[in-house]
C-alpha positions as CSV (number, residue, x, y, z in Angstrom):
1,X,22.3,19.8,26.3
2,X,24.5,19.9,23.0
3,X,25.6,23.3,22.0
4,X,23.5,25.5,19.3
5,X,19.9,23.8,20.5
6,X,18.3,26.1,22.4
7,X,15.6,25.4,25.4
8,X,13.1,26.6,23.4
9,X,13.9,24.4,20.4
10,X,14.3,21.6,22.6
11,X,10.9,22.1,24.0
12,X,9.0,21.6,20.6
13,X,11.0,18.5,19.8
14,X,8.5,15.6,20.2
15,X,9.5,12.7,22.2
16,X,10.3,10.1,20.2
17,X,9.1,6.7,21.0
18,X,11.8,4.2,20.6
19,X,10.5,0.7,18.9
20,X,13.4,-1.2,20.7
21,X,12.2,-0.2,24.0
22,X,8.4,-1.5,23.1
23,X,8.8,-4.1,20.7
24,X,10.7,-7.3,21.3
25,X,11.1,-8.0,17.7
26,X,13.1,-4.5,16.9
27,X,15.1,-5.2,19.7
28,X,16.2,-8.2,19.0
29,X,16.8,-7.2,15.5
30,X,18.6,-4.3,16.6
31,X,21.1,-6.4,17.8
32,X,22.4,-7.0,14.2
33,X,23.6,-3.0,14.1
34,X,24.8,-3.2,17.9
35,X,21.4,-3.3,19.9
36,X,19.0,-0.8,21.0
37,X,20.2,2.9,21.9
38,X,20.4,3.9,25.0
39,X,18.3,6.5,26.8
40,X,21.2,8.8,27.5
41,X,22.7,8.6,23.9
42,X,23.7,12.2,22.6
43,X,21.1,12.7,19.6
44,X,20.5,15.5,17.2
45,X,24.0,16.3,16.0
46,X,24.6,13.4,13.2
47,X,23.7,13.6,9.6
48,X,21.8,10.0,10.0
49,X,18.6,11.3,10.7
50,X,15.4,8.5,10.7
51,X,14.2,10.2,7.3
52,X,17.4,9.5,5.8
53,X,18.3,6.4,7.2
54,X,14.8,4.9,6.2
55,X,15.1,6.2,2.4
56,X,18.6,4.7,2.0
57,X,17.1,1.3,3.3
58,X,14.3,1.5,1.0
59,X,16.3,2.3,-1.9
60,X,18.7,-0.8,-0.8
61,X,16.0,-3.1,-0.4
62,X,14.4,-2.1,-4.1
63,X,18.0,-2.7,-5.3
64,X,17.8,-6.2,-4.1
65,X,14.5,-6.5,-5.8
66,X,15.8,-5.8,-9.0
67,X,19.1,-7.8,-8.3
68,X,16.4,-10.9,-7.7
69,X,14.8,-9.9,-11.5
70,X,18.5,-10.6,-13.2
71,X,18.0,-13.7,-14.7
72,X,14.7,-12.6,-16.4
73,X,16.6,-9.4,-17.5
74,X,19.4,-11.6,-18.8
75,X,16.9,-13.6,-21.1
76,X,14.1,-15.2,-19.3
77,X,11.4,-12.6,-20.1
78,X,12.1,-13.5,-24.1
79,X,13.4,-17.1,-24.6
80,X,11.9,-18.8,-21.9
81,X,8.0,-19.0,-20.6
82,X,8.6,-21.5,-17.6
83,X,12.2,-19.7,-16.4
84,X,10.6,-16.5,-15.9
85,X,8.6,-18.4,-13.3
86,X,11.2,-20.9,-11.9
87,X,13.5,-17.9,-11.4
88,X,10.1,-16.0,-9.7
89,X,11.3,-13.1,-11.9
90,X,8.3,-12.3,-13.9
91,X,7.2,-8.7,-14.6
92,X,4.4,-7.3,-16.7
93,X,6.6,-4.1,-17.7
94,X,8.8,-5.6,-20.7
95,X,5.8,-8.0,-21.9
96,X,3.9,-4.5,-22.0
97,X,6.3,-2.4,-23.9
98,X,5.4,-4.2,-26.8
99,X,2.4,-6.0,-26.3
100,X,0.4,-2.2,-25.6
101,X,2.2,-0.6,-28.6
102,X,4.6,1.4,-26.9
103,X,7.3,0.0,-29.3
104,X,5.4,1.1,-32.2
105,X,4.5,4.9,-30.9
106,X,0.9,4.3,-30.3
107,X,-0.8,6.8,-28.0
108,X,-2.5,5.3,-25.1
109,X,-6.1,5.4,-25.0
110,X,-6.1,7.4,-28.3
111,X,-4.8,4.8,-30.8
112,X,-6.5,1.4,-31.1
113,X,-4.1,-1.7,-30.5
114,X,-4.1,-4.6,-32.5
115,X,-5.7,-7.9,-31.1
116,X,-8.4,-8.4,-28.8
117,X,-7.3,-5.8,-25.9
118,X,-8.2,-2.8,-28.3
119,X,-6.9,0.0,-25.9
120,X,-4.8,0.2,-22.7
121,X,-6.3,-1.5,-19.7
122,X,-5.0,0.8,-17.2
123,X,-6.0,4.3,-15.6
124,X,-5.0,7.2,-16.9
125,X,-2.3,8.6,-14.7
126,X,-0.6,5.0,-15.1
127,X,-0.9,4.9,-18.9
128,X,0.8,8.6,-18.4
129,X,3.7,7.1,-16.4
130,X,4.0,4.2,-19.0
131,X,4.1,6.8,-21.5
132,X,7.0,8.8,-20.1
133,X,9.0,5.6,-19.5
134,X,8.5,4.8,-23.3
135,X,9.8,8.3,-24.5
136,X,12.5,7.9,-21.9
137,X,13.3,4.2,-23.7
138,X,16.2,4.5,-26.4
139,X,14.4,3.6,-29.8
140,X,18.0,1.9,-31.0
141,X,18.7,-1.8,-31.1
142,X,16.6,-4.9,-31.0
143,X,13.0,-5.2,-29.6
144,X,14.5,-7.1,-26.3
145,X,17.2,-4.5,-25.8
146,X,14.6,-2.1,-25.9
147,X,12.1,-3.8,-23.6
148,X,15.5,-4.1,-21.2
149,X,15.9,-0.7,-21.2
150,X,11.8,0.1,-20.7
151,X,12.0,-2.2,-17.8
152,X,15.1,-0.5,-16.5
153,X,13.7,3.1,-17.1
154,X,10.5,2.2,-15.3
155,X,12.6,0.5,-12.3
156,X,14.5,3.9,-11.8
157,X,10.9,5.8,-11.6
158,X,9.3,3.4,-9.3
159,X,12.5,3.5,-7.1
160,X,11.6,7.0,-6.8
161,X,8.2,6.1,-5.7
162,X,9.4,3.5,-2.9
163,X,11.5,6.2,-1.3
164,X,8.6,8.9,-1.2
165,X,6.7,6.3,0.5
166,X,9.3,5.4,3.3
167,X,9.7,9.0,3.7
168,X,6.1,9.8,3.8
169,X,5.2,6.8,6.3
170,X,8.6,7.9,8.4
171,X,7.0,11.5,8.7
172,X,3.4,10.6,9.1
173,X,3.6,10.0,12.6
174,X,5.9,12.3,14.0
175,X,6.7,10.6,17.5
176,X,7.4,7.4,15.7
177,X,9.7,7.9,12.9
178,X,11.7,4.6,13.0
179,X,8.0,2.9,11.9
180,X,9.2,3.9,8.7
181,X,11.5,0.7,8.6
182,X,8.4,-1.7,8.5
183,X,7.7,-0.6,4.4
184,X,11.4,0.1,4.0
185,X,12.6,-3.5,4.8
186,X,9.3,-5.2,3.8
187,X,10.8,-8.3,1.7
188,X,7.1,-8.9,-0.1
189,X,7.6,-5.0,-1.0
190,X,11.1,-5.4,-2.8
191,X,10.3,-9.0,-4.4
192,X,7.0,-7.1,-6.1
193,X,7.9,-3.3,-6.6
194,X,8.4,-4.0,-10.5
195,X,6.0,-6.6,-11.3
196,X,3.5,-4.0,-12.6
197,X,3.2,0.0,-12.0
198,X,1.4,0.0,-8.5
199,X,3.9,1.8,-6.9
200,X,2.7,5.3,-8.0
201,X,-0.6,5.0,-6.7
202,X,1.0,3.9,-3.6
203,X,3.4,6.8,-3.2
204,X,0.7,9.2,-3.8
205,X,-1.5,7.7,-1.6
206,X,1.2,7.7,1.2
207,X,1.8,11.5,0.5
208,X,-2.1,12.0,1.0
209,X,-2.0,10.4,4.2
210,X,1.2,12.4,5.1
211,X,-0.7,15.6,4.2
212,X,-4.2,15.1,6.3
213,X,-1.8,14.3,9.4
214,X,-0.5,17.8,9.0
215,X,-3.9,19.2,8.9
216,X,-3.6,20.0,5.1
217,X,-6.9,18.9,3.9
218,X,-6.6,20.4,0.0
219,X,-3.2,18.9,-0.5
220,X,-4.6,15.6,0.9
221,X,-7.5,15.6,-1.3
222,X,-5.5,16.5,-4.6
223,X,-2.8,13.8,-3.9
224,X,-5.6,11.0,-3.4
225,X,-7.5,12.2,-6.5
226,X,-4.3,12.0,-8.3
227,X,-3.9,8.8,-6.8
228,X,-7.4,7.4,-8.1
229,X,-6.5,8.4,-11.2
230,X,-3.6,6.0,-11.2
231,X,-5.3,3.1,-9.6
232,X,-9.0,2.9,-8.3
233,X,-8.6,1.5,-4.4
234,X,-7.2,4.9,-3.0
235,X,-10.8,6.4,-3.5
236,X,-12.1,3.9,-0.9
237,X,-10.2,5.6,1.7
238,X,-12.7,8.5,1.5
239,X,-15.3,5.9,2.9
240,X,-13.8,5.8,6.7
241,X,-12.7,9.4,6.6
242,X,-16.3,10.2,6.0
243,X,-17.3,8.0,8.9
244,X,-14.5,9.3,11.2
245,X,-15.2,13.1,10.2
246,X,-19.0,12.1,10.8
247,X,-18.0,11.2,14.6
248,X,-15.9,14.2,15.2
249,X,-18.0,16.8,13.4
250,X,-15.4,17.8,10.9
251,X,-17.6,18.4,8.0
252,X,-15.8,21.2,6.7
253,X,-12.2,19.7,6.3
254,X,-14.0,16.4,4.9
255,X,-15.6,18.5,2.2
256,X,-12.4,19.9,1.1
257,X,-10.9,16.9,0.8
258,X,-13.7,15.2,-1.0
259,X,-14.1,18.0,-3.4
260,X,-10.4,18.7,-4.2
261,X,-10.0,14.6,-5.1
262,X,-13.0,14.9,-7.4
263,X,-11.4,18.1,-9.1
264,X,-7.6,16.5,-9.0
265,X,-9.2,13.0,-11.0
266,X,-11.5,15.2,-13.2
267,X,-8.3,17.0,-14.5
268,X,-6.3,14.2,-15.1
269,X,-9.3,12.3,-16.6
270,X,-11.5,15.0,-18.4
271,X,-9.4,15.5,-21.5
272,X,-8.9,11.9,-22.1
273,X,-12.5,10.9,-21.4
274,X,-13.8,13.9,-23.8
275,X,-11.5,13.0,-26.8
276,X,-11.0,9.4,-26.2
277,X,-13.9,7.8,-24.2
278,X,-13.4,4.2,-25.7
279,X,-10.1,4.2,-24.8
280,X,-10.3,5.8,-21.2
281,X,-13.4,3.5,-20.2
282,X,-11.4,0.3,-21.2
283,X,-10.0,0.2,-17.6
284,X,-13.6,-0.1,-16.2
285,X,-14.9,-2.5,-18.7
286,X,-12.0,-4.6,-18.5
287,X,-12.1,-4.7,-14.8
288,X,-15.9,-6.1,-15.2
289,X,-15.5,-8.4,-18.0
290,X,-12.5,-10.1,-16.6
291,X,-13.1,-13.3,-14.9
292,X,-11.9,-14.7,-11.6
293,X,-8.3,-14.5,-11.4
294,X,-4.8,-15.3,-9.6
295,X,-4.5,-15.2,-5.8
296,X,-8.7,-14.8,-4.8
297,X,-10.7,-17.4,-3.0
298,X,-12.7,-16.9,-6.1
299,X,-10.2,-18.8,-8.3
300,X,-10.2,-21.6,-5.5
301,X,-13.7,-22.3,-5.7
302,X,-14.2,-21.7,-9.6
303,X,-11.0,-24.6,-9.9
304,X,-13.1,-27.0,-7.7
305,X,-16.5,-26.5,-9.0
306,X,-17.5,-28.7,-12.2
307,X,-20.2,-25.5,-12.7
308,X,-18.1,-22.6,-12.0
309,X,-20.1,-19.2,-11.3
310,X,-20.5,-16.8,-14.3
311,X,-18.2,-13.7,-14.4
312,X,-21.4,-11.4,-13.5
313,X,-22.6,-13.5,-10.8
314,X,-19.1,-13.3,-9.4
315,X,-19.2,-9.4,-9.8
316,X,-22.2,-9.3,-8.1
317,X,-21.2,-11.6,-5.4
318,X,-18.2,-9.5,-4.9
319,X,-20.0,-6.4,-4.8
320,X,-22.4,-7.7,-2.1
321,X,-19.4,-9.0,0.3
322,X,-17.6,-5.5,0.1
323,X,-20.5,-3.7,1.1
324,X,-21.0,-5.6,4.0
325,X,-17.6,-5.1,4.9
326,X,-17.9,-1.3,4.3
327,X,-20.9,-1.7,6.6
328,X,-18.9,-3.4,9.3
329,X,-16.1,-0.8,9.0
330,X,-18.6,2.4,9.4
331,X,-20.5,0.2,12.3
332,X,-17.0,0.0,14.1
333,X,-16.0,3.6,13.6
334,X,-19.2,4.7,15.1
335,X,-19.4,2.1,17.7
336,X,-15.9,1.4,18.9
337,X,-15.2,2.8,22.4
338,X,-12.6,5.3,21.3
339,X,-12.7,6.9,18.0
340,X,-10.4,4.3,15.5
341,X,-7.5,6.1,14.3
342,X,-7.3,6.9,10.4
343,X,-4.6,4.8,9.7
344,X,-6.6,1.8,11.0
345,X,-9.7,2.2,9.1
346,X,-8.1,2.9,5.9
347,X,-5.8,-0.1,6.3
348,X,-9.2,-2.4,7.1
349,X,-11.1,-1.0,3.7
350,X,-8.3,-1.4,1.3
351,X,-7.4,-4.6,2.9
352,X,-11.5,-5.8,2.4
353,X,-11.4,-5.0,-1.2
354,X,-8.6,-7.0,-1.8
355,X,-10.1,-10.1,0.2
356,X,-13.2,-9.8,-1.4
357,X,-11.8,-8.9,-5.3
358,X,-12.0,-11.8,-7.9
359,X,-8.4,-11.1,-8.3
360,X,-5.5,-10.8,-5.6
361,X,-2.5,-10.3,-7.5
362,X,1.2,-10.5,-5.9
363,X,1.7,-7.1,-6.4
364,X,-1.8,-5.7,-4.3
365,X,0.5,-6.2,-1.2
366,X,1.8,-3.2,-2.2
367,X,-1.3,-1.3,-1.2
368,X,-1.3,-2.6,2.2
369,X,2.1,-2.3,3.1
370,X,2.3,1.4,4.1
371,X,-1.1,1.6,5.5
372,X,0.0,-1.8,7.8
373,X,2.9,0.2,9.1
374,X,0.7,2.9,10.4
375,X,-2.5,0.7,11.4
376,X,0.0,-1.8,13.5
377,X,3.5,-1.1,14.0
378,X,4.3,-4.3,15.5
379,X,7.2,-6.1,14.1
380,X,6.2,-9.5,15.0
381,X,2.6,-9.3,13.3
382,X,4.0,-7.4,10.2
383,X,6.5,-10.3,9.9
384,X,4.1,-13.0,10.1
385,X,1.9,-11.0,7.5
386,X,4.8,-10.6,5.2
387,X,6.2,-14.3,5.4
388,X,2.7,-15.4,4.3
389,X,3.0,-13.1,1.2
390,X,6.4,-14.3,0.4
391,X,5.3,-17.8,0.5
392,X,2.4,-16.8,-2.0
393,X,4.9,-14.6,-4.1
394,X,6.7,-18.3,-4.5
395,X,3.8,-20.3,-4.9
396,X,2.1,-18.3,-7.7
397,X,5.7,-18.6,-9.8
398,X,5.7,-22.2,-9.1
399,X,2.0,-22.8,-10.2
400,X,2.7,-20.8,-13.4
401,X,5.8,-22.6,-14.1
402,X,3.8,-26.0,-13.7
403,X,1.1,-25.0,-16.1
404,X,3.4,-23.8,-18.6
405,X,5.8,-27.1,-18.5
406,X,3.1,-29.6,-17.1
407,X,5.6,-31.0,-15.2
408,X,4.9,-31.3,-11.5
409,X,8.6,-31.5,-10.5
410,X,9.4,-28.2,-12.1
411,X,6.3,-26.4,-10.2
412,X,3.2,-26.4,-7.9
413,X,0.2,-28.0,-8.9
414,X,-3.1,-26.8,-8.5
415,X,-3.9,-28.0,-5.0
416,X,-0.3,-26.9,-3.6
417,X,-1.4,-23.3,-5.1
418,X,-4.7,-23.4,-3.3
419,X,-3.0,-23.6,-0.3
420,X,-0.3,-21.0,-1.3
421,X,-3.8,-18.6,-1.9
422,X,-5.0,-19.7,1.3
423,X,-1.9,-18.9,3.2
424,X,-1.9,-15.2,2.1
425,X,-5.3,-14.6,2.7
426,X,-5.3,-15.8,5.9
427,X,-1.9,-13.8,6.6
428,X,-4.2,-10.7,5.4
429,X,-7.2,-11.5,7.7
430,X,-4.8,-12.4,10.7
431,X,-3.4,-8.6,10.4
432,X,-6.8,-7.2,9.7
433,X,-8.0,-9.3,13.3
434,X,-5.4,-7.5,15.1
435,X,-6.2,-4.1,13.9
436,X,-9.8,-4.6,14.8
437,X,-8.5,-5.9,18.2
438,X,-6.4,-2.6,18.9
439,X,-9.6,-0.6,18.0
440,X,-11.8,-2.6,20.4
441,X,-9.2,-2.7,22.9
442,X,-7.1,1.0,22.7
443,X,-5.0,-0.2,25.5
444,X,-3.4,-2.8,23.0
445,X,-2.9,-0.4,20.4
446,X,1.2,0.6,20.2
447,X,0.7,3.9,18.9
448,X,-2.1,5.0,21.9
449,X,-0.2,2.9,24.3
450,X,2.8,5.4,23.7
451,X,0.4,8.1,24.5
452,X,-0.9,9.4,21.3
453,X,-4.5,9.5,20.0
454,X,-4.4,9.8,16.4
455,X,-1.1,11.1,14.7
456,X,-2.4,10.3,11.2
457,X,-5.5,12.0,11.8
458,X,-5.0,15.5,11.4
459,X,-8.2,17.4,12.5
460,X,-9.5,14.2,14.1
461,X,-6.3,13.9,16.2
462,X,-7.7,14.8,19.9
463,X,-11.0,16.2,18.6
464,X,-14.3,15.4,20.7
465,X,-16.6,13.2,19.4
466,X,-20.1,14.6,18.3
467,X,-21.8,11.5,17.2
468,X,-21.5,7.8,18.4
469,X,-23.6,5.0,18.4
470,X,-23.6,1.8,20.9
471,X,-20.8,1.5,23.4
472,X,-19.3,4.6,22.2
473,X,-22.5,6.7,23.6
474,X,-21.3,5.1,27.1
475,X,-17.9,6.4,27.4
476,X,-18.1,5.9,31.7
477,X,-18.8,2.3,31.3
478,X,-15.6,1.6,29.3
479,X,-13.0,4.3,31.0
480,X,-11.8,1.6,32.4
481,X,-10.4,0.0,29.3
482,X,-7.7,2.5,28.5
483,X,-5.4,4.8,30.7
484,X,-3.0,6.7,28.4
485,X,-1.6,10.2,28.9
486,X,-2.2,12.5,25.9
487,X,1.3,13.7,24.9
488,X,1.4,17.3,23.3
489,X,4.3,18.8,21.4
490,X,5.0,21.2,18.9
491,X,7.2,20.6,15.5
492,X,6.5,20.1,12.0
493,X,7.7,16.2,12.0
494,X,10.5,13.7,12.4
495,X,13.9,14.9,12.9
496,X,16.1,12.8,14.7
497,X,15.4,9.8,16.9
498,X,17.1,7.0,18.9
499,X,15.9,3.4,17.4
């Protein structure tokens, strides 16, 4: 035992899982840095802990994503509509600096915008984020200079969000810190990080998941409420959590989480709702009135139909599909032979929302990356999904290059774009199928195969069931499906570990 490390301290260290010992792709990839670390390697004496390494990797990948946007930064955002697509470096951020009144000093939600938009169409906390970046942007120079500065300021703030996401994923599963490399190295994450402001909500959601894994229901609710104030999708996670707490009889913790989430959301939204209701409600009315858009299967149907469905009809059908998916996730949670892990159901419900939605923008992949790393930490499946998303990322910009230039030699025609949409939808469905298989066959779940129950589940981890349906009501019939030791440890999170 290294000097300075007591027997009592080592007894409380979690027995960390080495992905290179259980994942063939991780083992092959580790050859780039010298191969898998041996079982007898001396640990605990280095500054290079998993959290620090993964945070630096995430920042490095984010920086590469900024470099990929360089052709647009140097002029394509301002002087050429097609070139920002052919270089695949488009971003909403510089365009909305002037388009949403920040350049003119207009106050979001309170001051009406010129044109048809009228008010900022983003949730309140995202609007605050945008406004803070505008305050930090120098007001001197040409409008192009200001837009460049605005993008750079936002990029710096979003980089901090990316680091928070990587750290939270790393620390959520205490025995699996190296799973944090999945979001840190995700190519689609780096490519889409600065298209819009989604990383704010993603970071708050990742922090909420970490808090729930530590049994801190109040902090979880506050962070999830703030995340919902930045983007609507995080509220969906409360649905699977309700069913899991129902199955485990953890009503007090759920009530605490729900109540604190509502309070946090009201604290952010209440003042704007009270004094600028028209501006506050723009996000919700815009979401309802918006037609089918990029990335969704609804767009394929609309572009291949002589009589496309109306927006109201699509809203109704998409809602019905989402309700069916929610019912399916609830049934899965209550009837699975072993209670699903919280991260698994959180991933499935957010993926269902994206798949059924009338819009599947390229940056929506950011919503899923941290949840995917917790739900299915297998490099092969993760990279297959990421490859589909990268292909779609290139496909949408090539399609927009085609529509703005009208030249098939400079872009991707409509039929080709439909294939790109289908590919990234299938990639998401594939990962959902892997997660569902793990739920129905817990012995194939990488997390449970290593001996854990539900490390992101907090009070659900190791809890007994009090209400189950179907096969789960007859555990004796399914006991042979899973033989896994329950590993107990003390401590508060990931410290040092072998890759």
